[in-house]
Each structure stands twice: as structure tokens, then as C-alpha cells.
C-alpha beads as a LAMMPS data file, in Angstrom:
LAMMPS data file: protein, C-alpha beads

220 atoms
219 bonds

1 atom types
1 bond types

-500.0 500.0 xlo xhi
-500.0 500.0 ylo yhi
-500.0 500.0 zlo zhi

Masses

1 110.0

Atoms # bond

1 1 1 38.517 235.162 -232.304
2 1 1 38.786 238.733 -231.081
3 1 1 36.237 240.493 -228.848
4 1 1 35.374 242.824 -231.720
5 1 1 32.216 241.620 -233.456
6 1 1 32.852 243.379 -236.778
7 1 1 35.984 242.621 -238.810
8 1 1 36.822 244.992 -241.676
9 1 1 39.285 244.071 -244.409
10 1 1 40.806 246.966 -246.347
11 1 1 43.703 247.204 -248.754
12 1 1 44.775 248.095 -252.249
13 1 1 43.494 246.285 -255.341
14 1 1 45.320 242.972 -255.600
15 1 1 45.939 242.606 -251.879
16 1 1 43.720 239.536 -251.712
17 1 1 41.364 241.014 -249.125
18 1 1 38.221 239.685 -250.825
19 1 1 39.499 236.114 -250.854
20 1 1 40.552 236.528 -247.233
21 1 1 37.162 237.954 -246.234
22 1 1 35.384 235.002 -247.851
23 1 1 37.696 232.514 -246.127
24 1 1 37.295 234.196 -242.741
25 1 1 33.498 234.268 -243.008
26 1 1 33.478 230.562 -243.874
27 1 1 35.840 229.862 -240.985
28 1 1 33.530 231.621 -238.531
29 1 1 30.456 229.802 -239.824
30 1 1 32.195 226.428 -239.749
31 1 1 33.079 227.061 -236.113
32 1 1 29.495 227.625 -235.087
33 1 1 29.215 231.402 -235.282
34 1 1 26.223 233.110 -236.809
35 1 1 28.014 234.997 -239.571
36 1 1 27.278 237.687 -242.137
37 1 1 29.612 239.007 -244.809
38 1 1 29.124 242.498 -246.220
39 1 1 30.137 243.218 -249.805
40 1 1 31.207 246.834 -249.400
41 1 1 33.155 247.154 -252.630
42 1 1 30.791 249.841 -253.886
43 1 1 32.933 251.947 -256.174
44 1 1 35.272 249.826 -258.287
45 1 1 33.740 246.474 -259.238
46 1 1 36.732 244.213 -259.783
47 1 1 36.481 240.886 -257.887
48 1 1 33.941 241.136 -255.143
49 1 1 32.474 239.045 -252.356
50 1 1 29.175 238.752 -254.201
51 1 1 30.888 236.558 -256.831
52 1 1 31.036 233.835 -254.142
53 1 1 27.500 234.375 -252.886
54 1 1 26.218 230.879 -253.702
55 1 1 29.106 229.182 -251.888
56 1 1 28.761 231.429 -248.853
57 1 1 25.019 230.908 -248.567
58 1 1 25.399 227.143 -248.923
59 1 1 27.751 227.221 -245.946
60 1 1 25.319 229.243 -243.837
61 1 1 26.850 232.709 -244.249
62 1 1 24.366 235.547 -244.731
63 1 1 25.517 237.741 -247.618
64 1 1 24.783 241.465 -247.436
65 1 1 25.199 242.973 -250.900
66 1 1 23.452 245.371 -253.287
67 1 1 20.238 243.900 -254.653
68 1 1 20.744 241.607 -257.643
69 1 1 19.561 244.060 -260.285
70 1 1 22.364 246.401 -259.129
71 1 1 24.962 243.688 -258.499
72 1 1 27.229 244.661 -261.376
73 1 1 26.767 248.401 -261.388
74 1 1 29.519 250.818 -260.451
75 1 1 27.445 252.863 -258.030
76 1 1 28.024 253.696 -254.339
77 1 1 24.731 252.153 -253.196
78 1 1 24.598 250.866 -249.616
79 1 1 23.652 247.180 -249.382
80 1 1 20.264 246.283 -247.993
81 1 1 20.235 244.864 -244.451
82 1 1 23.546 246.571 -243.648
83 1 1 22.291 248.586 -240.680
84 1 1 20.283 245.672 -239.284
85 1 1 23.272 243.332 -239.419
86 1 1 25.686 245.853 -237.902
87 1 1 23.433 246.385 -234.907
88 1 1 22.445 242.728 -234.429
89 1 1 24.626 241.458 -231.546
90 1 1 24.070 237.827 -232.534
91 1 1 26.124 238.194 -235.735
92 1 1 29.821 238.091 -236.388
93 1 1 30.180 240.518 -239.300
94 1 1 32.916 240.414 -241.939
95 1 1 33.244 243.446 -244.222
96 1 1 35.064 243.387 -247.561
97 1 1 35.787 247.028 -248.404
98 1 1 36.845 248.399 -251.789
99 1 1 40.514 248.999 -252.431
100 1 1 42.454 252.211 -251.953
101 1 1 40.536 255.472 -252.115
102 1 1 37.295 253.646 -252.906
103 1 1 37.247 252.948 -249.149
104 1 1 35.784 256.453 -248.966
105 1 1 32.406 254.719 -249.164
106 1 1 33.039 253.370 -245.662
107 1 1 32.989 256.933 -244.398
108 1 1 29.240 256.946 -245.019
109 1 1 28.741 254.618 -242.059
110 1 1 31.587 255.671 -239.776
111 1 1 29.138 256.788 -237.101
112 1 1 27.492 253.350 -237.085
113 1 1 30.884 251.676 -236.833
114 1 1 31.774 253.919 -233.906
115 1 1 28.785 252.466 -232.049
116 1 1 29.835 248.831 -232.489
117 1 1 33.101 247.068 -231.708
118 1 1 35.212 246.591 -234.827
119 1 1 38.705 245.641 -235.878
120 1 1 40.066 246.900 -239.202
121 1 1 42.845 244.959 -240.875
122 1 1 45.048 246.374 -243.610
123 1 1 45.767 243.456 -245.939
124 1 1 49.241 243.745 -247.472
125 1 1 50.517 241.917 -250.532
126 1 1 54.180 242.874 -250.791
127 1 1 54.233 241.773 -254.434
128 1 1 51.868 244.575 -255.449
129 1 1 53.286 247.988 -256.453
130 1 1 51.523 250.141 -253.861
131 1 1 52.636 247.967 -250.928
132 1 1 56.040 246.711 -252.038
133 1 1 57.865 249.115 -249.684
134 1 1 57.465 250.267 -246.106
135 1 1 56.721 253.785 -247.265
136 1 1 54.066 252.462 -249.630
137 1 1 52.381 250.504 -246.840
138 1 1 52.464 253.582 -244.631
139 1 1 50.908 255.735 -247.366
140 1 1 48.138 253.214 -248.022
141 1 1 47.328 253.058 -244.328
142 1 1 47.208 256.849 -244.024
143 1 1 45.051 257.238 -247.121
144 1 1 42.522 254.586 -246.110
145 1 1 42.220 255.847 -242.540
146 1 1 41.610 259.357 -243.851
147 1 1 38.977 258.563 -246.460
148 1 1 37.253 255.736 -244.564
149 1 1 37.384 257.531 -241.189
150 1 1 38.414 254.379 -239.344
151 1 1 41.461 253.287 -237.351
152 1 1 43.571 250.404 -238.627
153 1 1 43.931 247.782 -235.880
154 1 1 46.764 245.805 -237.425
155 1 1 48.404 244.444 -240.554
156 1 1 47.746 241.147 -242.292
157 1 1 50.632 239.744 -244.300
158 1 1 49.085 238.238 -247.432
159 1 1 51.934 238.218 -249.940
160 1 1 50.931 235.976 -252.822
161 1 1 50.918 235.323 -256.537
162 1 1 47.621 233.435 -256.505
163 1 1 48.194 229.761 -257.363
164 1 1 51.873 230.450 -258.128
165 1 1 52.658 231.457 -254.540
166 1 1 55.872 229.942 -253.192
167 1 1 57.255 229.721 -249.665
168 1 1 59.880 232.366 -250.475
169 1 1 57.151 234.857 -251.447
170 1 1 55.385 234.383 -248.113
171 1 1 58.563 234.667 -246.054
172 1 1 59.907 237.732 -247.876
173 1 1 56.559 239.477 -247.631
174 1 1 56.328 238.786 -243.925
175 1 1 59.716 240.425 -243.293
176 1 1 58.522 243.606 -244.996
177 1 1 55.204 243.619 -243.142
178 1 1 56.921 243.004 -239.804
179 1 1 59.183 245.997 -240.280
180 1 1 56.304 248.201 -241.458
181 1 1 54.251 247.153 -238.445
182 1 1 57.171 247.889 -236.110
183 1 1 57.641 251.376 -237.520
184 1 1 53.925 252.155 -237.376
185 1 1 53.558 250.562 -233.926
186 1 1 50.883 248.180 -235.142
187 1 1 50.644 244.416 -234.586
188 1 1 50.914 241.822 -237.319
189 1 1 47.532 240.217 -236.774
190 1 1 47.852 237.272 -239.166
191 1 1 50.169 235.663 -241.627
192 1 1 48.067 234.286 -244.473
193 1 1 49.370 231.051 -245.969
194 1 1 47.783 229.160 -248.881
195 1 1 46.748 225.619 -248.062
196 1 1 49.537 224.063 -250.147
197 1 1 52.142 225.777 -247.946
198 1 1 50.461 224.926 -244.650
199 1 1 52.965 223.757 -242.053
200 1 1 55.985 225.022 -243.967
201 1 1 56.196 228.549 -242.526
202 1 1 57.911 229.091 -239.185
203 1 1 56.610 232.145 -237.362
204 1 1 55.328 233.350 -234.005
205 1 1 52.434 235.170 -235.672
206 1 1 48.972 233.611 -235.917
207 1 1 48.648 231.772 -239.230
208 1 1 45.475 231.840 -241.288
209 1 1 45.312 229.081 -243.910
210 1 1 43.585 230.266 -247.068
211 1 1 41.743 228.227 -249.675
212 1 1 41.267 229.990 -253.037
213 1 1 37.601 230.107 -254.013
214 1 1 37.371 232.999 -256.464
215 1 1 37.537 232.026 -260.134
216 1 1 39.206 234.764 -262.150
217 1 1 38.560 235.200 -265.902
218 1 1 42.054 233.988 -266.818
219 1 1 41.441 230.740 -264.899
220 1 1 38.451 229.709 -267.034

Bonds

1 1 1 2
2 1 2 3
3 1 3 4
4 1 4 5
5 1 5 6
6 1 6 7
7 1 7 8
8 1 8 9
9 1 9 10
10 1 10 11
11 1 11 12
12 1 12 13
13 1 13 14
14 1 14 15
15 1 15 16
16 1 16 17
17 1 17 18
18 1 18 19
19 1 19 20
20 1 20 21
21 1 21 22
22 1 22 23
23 1 23 24
24 1 24 25
25 1 25 26
26 1 26 27
27 1 27 28
28 1 28 29
29 1 29 30
30 1 30 31
31 1 31 32
32 1 32 33
33 1 33 34
34 1 34 35
35 1 35 36
36 1 36 37
37 1 37 38
38 1 38 39
39 1 39 40
40 1 40 41
41 1 41 42
42 1 42 43
43 1 43 44
44 1 44 45
45 1 45 46
46 1 46 47
47 1 47 48
48 1 48 49
49 1 49 50
50 1 50 51
51 1 51 52
52 1 52 53
53 1 53 54
54 1 54 55
55 1 55 56
56 1 56 57
57 1 57 58
58 1 58 59
59 1 59 60
60 1 60 61
61 1 61 62
62 1 62 63
63 1 63 64
64 1 64 65
65 1 65 66
66 1 66 67
67 1 67 68
68 1 68 69
69 1 69 70
70 1 70 71
71 1 71 72
72 1 72 73
73 1 73 74
74 1 74 75
75 1 75 76
76 1 76 77
77 1 77 78
78 1 78 79
79 1 79 80
80 1 80 81
81 1 81 82
82 1 82 83
83 1 83 84
84 1 84 85
85 1 85 86
86 1 86 87
87 1 87 88
88 1 88 89
89 1 89 90
90 1 90 91
91 1 91 92
92 1 92 93
93 1 93 94
94 1 94 95
95 1 95 96
96 1 96 97
97 1 97 98
98 1 98 99
99 1 99 100
100 1 100 101
101 1 101 102
102 1 102 103
103 1 103 104
104 1 104 105
105 1 105 106
106 1 106 107
107 1 107 108
108 1 108 109
109 1 109 110
110 1 110 111
111 1 111 112
112 1 112 113
113 1 113 114
114 1 114 115
115 1 115 116
116 1 116 117
117 1 117 118
118 1 118 119
119 1 119 120
120 1 120 121
121 1 121 122
122 1 122 123
123 1 123 124
124 1 124 125
125 1 125 126
126 1 126 127
127 1 127 128
128 1 128 129
129 1 129 130
130 1 130 131
131 1 131 132
132 1 132 133
133 1 133 134
134 1 134 135
135 1 135 136
136 1 136 137
137 1 137 138
138 1 138 139
139 1 139 140
140 1 140 141
141 1 141 142
142 1 142 143
143 1 143 144
144 1 144 145
145 1 145 146
146 1 146 147
147 1 147 148
148 1 148 149
149 1 149 150
150 1 150 151
151 1 151 152
152 1 152 153
153 1 153 154
154 1 154 155
155 1 155 156
156 1 156 157
157 1 157 158
158 1 158 159
159 1 159 160
160 1 160 161
161 1 161 162
162 1 162 163
163 1 163 164
164 1 164 165
165 1 165 166
166 1 166 167
167 1 167 168
168 1 168 169
169 1 169 170
170 1 170 171
171 1 171 172
172 1 172 173
173 1 173 174
174 1 174 175
175 1 175 176
176 1 176 177
177 1 177 178
178 1 178 179
179 1 179 180
180 1 180 181
181 1 181 182
182 1 182 183
183 1 183 184
184 1 184 185
185 1 185 186
186 1 186 187
187 1 187 188
188 1 188 189
189 1 189 190
190 1 190 191
191 1 191 192
192 1 192 193
193 1 193 194
194 1 194 195
195 1 195 196
196 1 196 197
197 1 197 198
198 1 198 199
199 1 199 200
200 1 200 201
201 1 201 202
202 1 202 203
203 1 203 204
204 1 204 205
205 1 205 206
206 1 206 207
207 1 207 208
208 1 208 209
209 1 209 210
210 1 210 211
211 1 211 212
212 1 212 213
213 1 213 214
214 1 214 215
215 1 215 216
216 1 216 217
217 1 217 218
218 1 218 219
219 1 219 220
């Protein structure tokens, strides 16, 4: 737990930020924190937090998302309850923000974010084209900070191939993220490890164990 009450996950499509946001919200709730998760993927509707709404609500997480009749539209419509939740000091708030340049939607509320304490994590999957090199990670960071009008607090190493993730993938991705973080003078906040690799990775970085919840079309 960090002192910042609002945690923002940003990254390119395929970084795994939505799955991570869902896991982190569930982690907070399971540890006794009053928690809300904000589905802020407003521009490009790929795989979004709202797809796990039933699970989240069953576990006591309040889901802030566009109203149901607009749930599958591709419109930059701010979710209801967003302002109330951001300003409610009793909530830990997790925000899942759209990938890449679609993070521009976050710029709509940058003044509100400036009034609360937040941490913004750039989620990096080194097996995705845009973040497979240090220069690519740097460019993604610069682009998101510019369009979203936020400051990235640190990097999250989340190198994965979904259920085909191996230990070598995680370790190789971490090396890339560590070097990118060093060059950008940012911390590596977490190393994300899927549950089936828990205990196998040796690192000094905080480890976040991730359970896959999202069901993709090709898994049905």
C-alpha cells in the first residue's frame, strides 16, 4: 500500500493493465479496504474492466463505469459517480485507463487528479511490439504523459503471454524494464507474476501475483 489513494494503470493495448487493475482492486477489497474501480477505457473498447463487473461487485468492489445502455459504445463518455468517488477520502480508487493515445480521455479530469493523491503506473509487456525495446517504452511513457497530462510514478513489469507465460518470459521482460527504468530514473514498482509461477522468480522488487479472470473470445 502506498500513501496515494488513487492508483492509475496506463499502458499500450496488450500490456495486461486491465487484468492487473482488476486483480489489484480485488486485493485491496480482500484486505479490508473500501475499494472502487473506474473503467476509464472510453475510446477503444477492447477488453475492459466492465467485463468483470459481476465478479468485482460480488467481492465488494464498487464499479464505476458508463451506464449499461452505453457499456459497449465507443464514445468518450465519463462514467457516472466518477467525481464523487475521486473526492471521497474513504475509498481506495483503481483506474483502468485506455491504451496508448486513448489515454487522452484522462486529460479531461487532470485538474481533479491534481487535487487528490495519485500514483500512475506504466504497465509494460515486453512481448508486445510497442514496448519490446527501451526506446519503445520511453516513447510510450512520453506519449501517455503528454496526452493524459499526468506524471508516471513508476513502471510495472508485466511481461506475459497470457496462460502460456513461462518463467523465462517474466525474467527477460524484467531485465528490459529494469534498464528502461534506470535510464528514465523511475522505480520498478512491481513485478507481476502469474499464480502458476509464484515463488519461482528471484528479485528484490515487490512481486504482485496475478490470477487471470478475463475470458477472451478465443478461450471460449
